[in-house]
Structures are given as C-alpha cells and as structure tokens.
C-alpha positions in Angstrom: 74.9 20.9 -95.2 72.1 22.8 -93.5 74.6 24.6 -91.2 76.5 25.9 -94.3 73.3 27.3 -95.7 72.3 28.9 -92.4 75.8 30.5 -92.2 75.6 31.8 -95.7 72.1 33.2 -95.0 73.3 34.9 -91.9 76.2 36.4 -93.8 73.9 37.6 -96.5 71.5 39.2 -94.0 74.4 40.9 -92.3 75.7 42.3 -95.6 72.2 43.5 -96.6 71.4 45.1 -93.3 74.9 46.7 -93.2 74.2 48.2 -96.7 70.8 49.5 -95.5 72.3 51.1 -92.5 75.1 52.6 -94.6 72.6 54.2 -96.9 70.7 55.7 -93.9 73.8 56.9 -92.1 75.5 58.4 -95.2 72.8 61.0 -95.4 73.8 62.3 -91.9 76.9 63.4 -90.1 78.2 59.9 -89.5 79.1 59.3 -93.2 82.8 59.9 -92.6 82.9 57.6 -89.6 81.2 54.9 -91.6 83.8 55.3 -94.4 86.6 54.8 -91.8 84.9 51.7 -90.4 84.5 50.2 -93.9 88.2 50.8 -94.6 89.2 49.1 -91.3 87.0 46.1 -91.7 89.0 44.4 -94.5 92.0 44.5 -92.1 90.0 42.9 -89.3 88.5 40.0 -91.3 89.8 39.3 -94.7 87.8 37.6 -97.5 90.3 34.7 -97.5 89.6 34.1 -93.8 85.9 34.1 -94.4 86.2 31.6 -97.3 88.5 29.4 -95.2 85.9 29.4 -92.4 83.2 28.3 -94.9 85.4 25.6 -96.3 86.1 24.3 -92.7 82.3 24.2 -92.0 81.8 22.3 -95.3 84.5 19.8 -94.3 83.1 19.3 -90.8 79.6 18.8 -92.3 81.0 16.2 -94.8 82.7 14.3 -92.0 79.5 14.3 -90.0 77.5 12.9 -92.9 80.2 10.3 -93.6 80.0 9.2 -89.9 76.2 8.9 -90.1 76.5 6.8 -93.3 79.1 4.6 -91.7 77.0 4.1 -88.6 74.0 3.2 -90.8 76.0 0.6 -92.6 77.2 -0.9 -89.4 73.6 -1.2 -88.1 72.6 -2.8 -91.4 75.5 -5.3 -91.2 74.5 -6.2 -87.7 70.9 -6.7 -88.7 72.0 -8.9 -91.6 74.3 -10.9 -89.3 71.4 -11.6 -87.0 69.3 -13.1 -89.8 71.8 -15.1 -91.7 75.3 -15.3 -90.4 76.4 -12.2 -92.2 76.4 -13.5 -95.8 73.3 -11.6 -96.7 73.5 -7.8 -96.3 70.7 -6.4 -98.5 67.1 -6.2 -97.3 65.9 -8.2 -100.3 68.3 -11.0 -99.5 67.2 -10.9 -95.8 63.6 -11.1 -96.9 64.4 -14.1 -99.1 66.2 -15.8 -96.2 63.2 -15.2 -94.0 60.8 -16.6 -96.6 62.9 -19.7 -97.0 62.8 -20.3 -93.3 59.0 -19.8 -93.2 58.6 -22.2 -96.1 60.7 -24.8 -94.3 58.7 -24.3 -91.1 55.4 -24.6 -92.9 56.5 -27.8 -94.6 57.6 -29.2 -91.2 54.3 -28.3 -89.6 52.4 -30.0 -92.4 54.5 -33.2 -91.9 53.7 -33.2 -88.2 50.0 -32.5 -88.9 49.8 -35.4 -91.4 51.7 -37.7 -89.0 49.1 -37.1 -86.3 46.1 -37.1 -88.7 45.3 -33.4 -88.5 44.2 -31.6 -91.6 46.2 -28.6 -92.9 
C-alpha cells in the first residue's frame, strides 16, 4: 500500500510543479508552446491509462500482502505442529500445551524425589 501512496504523491508533485512552471512560462514567449504541449499530452497518456496503472499497482500490492499473510500462517502452523502434533494452532493453545507438559514433568520429578527421599 505504501508504493501506491508514493506513486500518488509523485503524481501530485508532478502536477503541482507543472502548474507552477506553466504559470511562470505563460508570462513569457513560450506560452504558445506550452499550450501545444498541454494539448498533445492527453494523446500521449490518457487518464484511463493512468487509472489502469494505479489499479494494477493496487492489485500487485494486494497480492504481495496476501502472500505475506499466507507465509505467516504457514510459519504459525509449523510452529504449532512442532509443539503438539498440529491440533493446536493458536498461541494460547500452544501455551496451554506447554504448561500441561511442565506440570506433568514437575509431578514426575516430585515422585522421583520422594522415591529417593529428597525434599521438594
């Protein structure tokens, strides 16, 4: 989305600087030439072409964001699979699974300690 904003800002700067130059040039001898250039420009780049280019940029940006989100989901699924066989996919569920494993380990250590007479 940032590239769309940068493109729009560049277009705005171009239009504003062109208007400033037009105002400065119209006062001199080049006013007629500037009018001819302004008449020729719509034939070179139409407004529809500019809008289509902006739409393409927006679509490319949306595809990039979707690919990033999909990659993030794949990483989360792999992390979840590493901690619980894939059935827990949320961070809260992963934390719960880890806490259960730690509780079971603590209980087992207490049993071993009591078996050998150590205090816990």
